[in-house]
C-alpha positions in Angstrom: -18.0 14.8 18.2 -15.3 15.5 15.6 -11.9 16.8 16.2 -10.1 19.0 13.7 -6.4 18.8 13.5 -4.4 21.5 11.7 -0.9 20.6 10.7 1.5 23.4 10.0 3.1 23.4 6.6 0.3 21.4 4.9 -2.7 22.9 3.1 -5.1 20.3 4.5 -7.6 19.8 7.2 -7.9 16.4 8.8 -11.4 15.4 10.1 -10.8 12.5 12.5 -13.9 10.7 13.7 -14.1 8.7 16.7 -14.1 4.9 16.1 -17.8 4.5 16.9 -18.9 7.4 14.7 -16.7 6.3 11.8 -18.6 3.1 11.5 -21.8 5.0 11.1 -20.5 7.2 8.3 -21.7 6.6 4.8 -18.9 4.8 2.9 -17.1 7.2 0.5 -14.8 6.2 -2.3 -11.4 6.9 -0.9 -9.6 3.9 -2.5 -9.5 5.8 -5.7 -6.7 7.9 -4.2 -4.5 4.9 -3.4 -1.6 4.3 -5.7 -0.1 0.9 -4.9 2.9 1.7 -7.2 4.2 4.2 -4.7 7.0 2.5 -2.9 7.6 -0.2 -5.6 10.8 1.5 -6.8 14.2 2.2 -5.2 14.2 0.5 -1.8 10.5 0.8 -1.0 9.8 -3.0 -0.7 6.0 -2.6 -0.7 3.5 -5.3 -1.6 1.5 -5.1 -4.9 -1.6 -7.2 -5.1 -5.1 -7.8 -3.7 -5.9 -7.8 0.0 -8.2 -6.5 2.7 -7.1 -4.6 5.8 -4.9 -6.8 8.0 -5.8 -9.8 5.9 -4.1 -13.1 6.2 -4.0 -13.2 2.4 -1.8 -10.8 0.3 -2.4 -12.2 -3.2 -0.1 -10.8 -5.8 2.6 -11.4 -8.4 6.1 -12.4 -7.6 9.0 -11.5 -9.9 11.8 -13.8 -10.8 14.5 -11.4 -9.6 15.8 -11.8 -6.0 17.7 -9.5 -3.7 17.1 -6.6 -1.4 14.9 -4.6 -3.7 12.6 -7.6 -4.1 11.8 -8.1 -0.4 8.1 -7.9 -1.2 8.5 -10.1 -4.3 7.8 -7.2 -6.6 9.8 -4.2 -8.0 8.6 -1.7 -10.6 11.8 -2.3 -12.7 10.9 -5.9 -13.3 8.9 -7.5 -16.1 8.8 -11.1 -15.0 6.2 -13.2 -13.1 6.9 -16.6 -11.7 3.6 -16.9 -9.9 0.8 -15.4 -7.9 1.5 -16.1 -4.2 -0.8 -15.8 -1.3 1.4 -14.2 1.3 3.8 -11.3 1.0 5.6 -8.9 3.3 5.4 -5.1 2.7 7.9 -2.5 3.6 10.3 -4.8 5.4 14.1 -5.0 4.8 14.4 -8.7 4.3 12.2 -11.0 2.2 10.1 -13.9 3.5 6.8 -15.7 2.8 5.7 -16.1 -0.8 3.6 -19.1 0.1 1.4 -21.2 -2.2 2.4 -20.0 -5.6 -0.2 -20.4 -8.5 0.9 -19.9 -12.1 -1.5 -20.4 -15.1 0.2 -21.7 -18.2 -0.5 -23.3 -21.6 1.5 -25.8 -23.7 4.1 -28.4 -22.5 4.1 -28.7 -18.7 7.0 -26.9 -17.0 7.4 -27.1 -13.2 10.5 -25.0 -12.5 10.5 -21.2 -12.9 13.3 -21.2 -15.4 15.9 -18.4 -16.1 16.2 -15.3 -18.2 19.1 -16.9 -20.1 16.9 -19.9 -21.0 13.2 -18.8 -20.8 12.0 -22.1 -22.3 13.5 -24.0 -19.4 10.7 -22.9 -17.1 7.2 -21.5 -16.7 7.9 -17.8 -16.0 6.3 -15.2 -18.2 7.0 -11.6 -19.1 4.4 -8.9 -18.6 4.0 -5.2 -19.2 3.0 -2.6 -16.6 0.7 -1.2 -19.3 -1.4 -4.4 -18.9 -1.6 -4.0 -15.1 -4.5 -2.6 -13.0 -3.5 -2.2 -9.4 -5.9 -1.4 -6.6 -6.0 -2.3 -2.9 -8.8 -4.8 -3.6 -7.9 -5.9 -7.1 -5.0 -6.8 -9.3 -5.0 -7.5 -13.1 -2.3 -8.4 -15.6 -1.8 -10.3 -18.8 0.9 -13.0 -19.1 2.5 -12.3 -22.4 3.9 -15.8 -22.9 0.6 -17.6 -22.6 -1.9 -14.8 -23.6 -3.7 -15.5 -20.2 -5.5 -12.7 -18.4 -5.1 -12.9 -14.7 -7.4 -11.1 -12.2 -7.0 -11.4 -8.4 -9.0 -10.4 -5.3 -9.2 -11.5 -1.7 -11.1 -11.7 1.5 -9.4 -12.0 4.9 -8.4 -15.7 4.6 -9.2 -16.5 0.9 -7.6 -15.5 -2.4 -9.8 -15.6 -5.5 -8.2 -16.0 -9.0 -9.8 -15.4 -12.3 -8.0 -16.7 -15.4 -9.1 -16.0 -18.9 -7.5 -18.6 -21.1 -6.9 -18.9 -24.8 -8.1 -22.0 -26.7 -5.8 -24.8 -25.6 -5.9 -28.6 -25.1 -3.0 -28.0 -22.6 -4.1 -25.4 -20.2 -2.6 -25.7 -16.7 -2.2 -24.2 -13.3 1.1 -24.9 -11.7 1.0 -25.0 -7.9 4.6 -24.6 -6.7 5.1 -25.2 -3.0 8.9 -24.9 -3.4 9.0 -21.2 -4.3 9.3 -18.5 -1.6 10.7 -15.0 -1.3 14.1 -14.0 0.1 15.1 -16.0 3.1 12.1 -18.3 2.9 13.0 -21.9 2.2 10.5 -24.8 1.9 11.2 -27.6 4.5 8.2 -29.9 4.1 5.4 -29.7 1.5 2.4 -31.8 0.6 -0.2 -31.7 -2.1 -3.2 -33.9 -2.8 -6.1 -34.0 -5.2 -9.3 -34.4 -3.1 -11.9 -34.6 -5.9 -12.5 -33.3 -9.4 -12.5 -29.7 -8.4 -10.4 -29.6 -5.2 -6.7 -29.6 -4.3 -5.3 -29.4 -0.8 -1.9 -29.4 0.9 0.5 -27.5 3.1 3.8 -25.7 3.0 6.2 -25.7 6.0 9.1 -23.4 5.6 12.0 -21.6 7.3 12.4 -17.9 7.0 12.5 -15.2 9.7 11.0 -17.9 11.9 12.4 -21.4 12.0 9.0 -23.1 11.7 6.4 -21.4 9.5 3.3 -23.4 8.7 0.5 -22.7 6.2 -2.2 -25.1 5.0 -4.3 -24.5 1.9 -7.4 -25.8 0.0 -8.0 -24.7 -3.6 -11.4 -25.1 -5.3 -11.6 -24.7 -9.1 -14.8 -23.7 -10.9 -13.9 -26.0 -13.8 -13.5 -29.8 -13.3 -9.9 -30.9 -13.4 -9.0 -33.0 -16.5 -5.8 -34.4 -14.9 -3.6 -33.7 -12.0 0.1 -34.6 -11.8 2.6 -34.3 -9.0 6.4 -33.5 -9.0 9.2 -33.6 -6.5 11.1 -30.5 -7.7 11.3 -31.3 -11.4 10.9 -35.1 -11.2 7.4 -36.5 -12.0 5.9 -38.9 -9.5 3.0 -41.4 -9.8 -0.3 -40.8 -8.2 -2.2 -37.7 -7.2 -0.6 -36.9 -3.9 3.0 -36.3 -2.7 5.0 -35.2 0.3 8.5 -33.8 0.1 10.7 -30.7 0.4 9.9 -29.2 -3.0 6.6 -30.5 -4.1 4.6 -29.2 -7.1 1.2 -30.0 -8.5 -0.1 -29.3 -12.0 -3.8 -28.9 -12.6 -4.7 -29.4 -16.3 -7.8 -28.6 -18.4 -8.8 -28.1 -22.0 -10.1 -24.5 -22.6 -11.9 -22.6 -25.3 -10.9 -19.1 -26.4 -11.8 -16.6 -23.7 -12.9 -19.3 -21.2 -12.8 -18.1 -17.6 -11.6 -20.5 -14.9 -11.9 -19.4 -11.3 -10.0 -20.7 -8.3 -10.7 -20.0 -4.6 -7.7 -20.6 -2.3 -8.3 -20.7 1.4 -5.3 -20.6 3.8 -5.0 -21.7 7.4 -2.4 -22.0 10.1 -4.1 -25.1 11.4 -5.4 -27.5 8.6 -6.6 -27.9 5.1 -10.1 -28.6 6.6 -10.0 -25.2 8.2 -8.9 -23.6 5.0 -12.0 -25.1 3.3 -14.0 -23.8 6.3 -12.6 -20.3 5.6 -13.7 -20.6 1.9 -17.2 -21.6 2.8 -17.5 -18.8 5.3 -15.9 -15.9 3.3 -16.4 -16.7 -0.4 -19.1 -19.3 -0.7 -20.0 -18.4 -4.3 -18.3 -17.6 -7.6 -19.2 -13.9 -8.0 -15.7 -12.4 -8.5 -17.0 -8.8 -8.8 -18.9 -9.2 -5.6 -15.7 -10.2 -3.8 -13.8 -7.2 -5.3 -16.6 -4.9 -4.2 -16.6 -6.3 -0.6 -12.8 -5.9 -0.4 -13.0 -2.3 -1.7 -15.7 -1.5 0.9 -13.5 -3.0 3.6 -10.7 -0.6 2.7 -13.1 2.4 2.4 -14.5 1.8 5.8 -11.0 2.0 7.2 -10.0 5.1 5.2 -13.2 6.9 6.2 -11.9 7.1 9.7 -9.7 10.0 8.6 -11.0 12.4 6.1 -8.7 14.9 4.4 -10.0 18.1 3.0 -7.6 19.6 0.4 -7.6 20.9 -3.1 -4.4 18.9 -3.8 -4.9 15.6 -5.5 -1.2 14.9 -4.8 -1.8 15.3 -1.1 -4.8 13.0 -1.2 -2.9 10.3 -3.1 0.1 10.5 -0.8 -2.0 10.4 2.4 -4.3 7.5 1.5 -1.5 5.5 -0.1 0.5 5.9 3.1 -2.7 5.1 5.2 -3.2 2.0 3.1 0.4 0.8 3.7 -0.3 1.0 7.5 -3.0 -1.7 7.2 -1.3 -4.5 5.3 0.3 -5.8 8.5 0.3 -7.1 11.2 -1.9 -9.6 9.5 -4.6 -11.9 10.9 -3.5 -15.5 11.1 -6.3 -17.5 12.5 -9.4 -19.2 11.1 -13.0 -18.1 10.9 -13.7 -20.4 13.9 -10.8 -18.7 15.9 -8.3 -21.6 15.7 -4.6 -20.7 15.4 -1.3 -22.4 15.8 0.8 -21.0 18.6 4.5 -20.6 19.1 4.1 -23.4 21.7 3.4 -25.6 18.6 -0.2 -26.3 19.8 -3.5 -25.5 18.2 -5.5 -22.9 20.3 -9.2 -22.5 20.2 -11.8 -19.9 21.3 -9.2 -17.5 22.7 -11.4 -14.5 22.3 -9.1 -12.4 20.0 -7.7 -12.6 16.5 -4.2 -14.0 16.4 -1.9 -11.8 14.2 1.5 -12.2 12.7 4.1 -10.5 10.5 5.0 -7.9 13.1 7.5 -5.4 11.9 8.4 -3.4 15.0 11.3 -1.2 13.7 10.1 2.4 14.6 6.4 1.6 14.3 6.1 2.7 18.0 6.8 6.3 16.8 3.6 6.8 14.8 1.9 3.7 13.4 1.2 2.0 16.8 -0.2 5.2 18.4 -2.3 5.8 15.3 -3.8 2.2 15.7 -4.8 2.9 19.2 -7.0 5.8 18.0 -8.5 4.5 14.8 -8.8 0.7 15.3 -8.3 -0.1 19.0 -9.8 -3.6 18.4 -6.8 -4.5 16.2 -4.4 -3.0 18.7 -5.9 -5.4 21.3 -5.4 -8.3 18.9 -1.7 -7.2 18.6 -1.2 -7.0 22.3 -2.9 -10.3 23.0 -0.9 -12.0 20.3 2.3 -10.7 21.8 1.3 -11.8 25.2 0.6 -15.4 24.0 4.0 -15.4 22.3 
């Protein structure tokens, strides 16, 4: 049974299906109405990048600039990128997260982001918004400095990168565990080469919370030619390192137009669980398949509320706002249910998805009531997560 809601002052009819019926509906293409640029100017603070609804991963670019307008790591006025980070906040008033930063480069190895006054001192690159493609499930850009094409997509717990390199004997991916956003400060970091295709590690940081922990495992489609480790800017021997500001550099030789993929699983518990998440969610290397699955996940959520209107502007405003309601609170457990609690213990088989990044300022007025109607299972996860806290 469908309920029609008529809102005075709007030339639209909302067709709101019950939760059970929404799942039976044929998936329609509503993601085409989402404009992720909305909210990236002024003081909007919204995330730009690839994700799925309530995903642990929000994989997108982070600008060099810092300050209040860069709480999400991205602002439309900016043209710099210091890396593609796997966690971001959206819509909040103070910056945090920005964990596990990946930056593809070519040429001499640089392991600090650098500065606008001295671009050659670091690895950051300029970009143009003309070279961007932004969708809920997909992000694309070209790094001008290196002529590297970057494409990103994600599942719930895994980010997938696609880098199209130029011909180079010195092609790299800088994994910077120092960099975070806003208040976020790295406290302990670790990185290790596991085998010819795999890197693992963790980043413990202090931000809104005093003890934020995230583990990762990264699997590359191309065998690693060499791997070097750094404590901030100081090179260290070996292929593993622990410290406060650890970085790792994966190096290859590439031909013109060669594509290198990376799958990066994250976990609140361990690098082993991060690998488990990769094997469960993105076992293969079909990038377009992952994009399509993420797009379908968004469309299934959007199909719970259908707007009928002749106004493209109304469609864009509504589905973009709807999209923004489902970036957080984000799932933060593993595919096996493991999560790390505020009691600093690992919890198993708890029967719900642990979620994090709660932003409670005024969400009780509209967002939380909406959640109880359209995705009560996520509301239950939120309530259970709060009770365990």
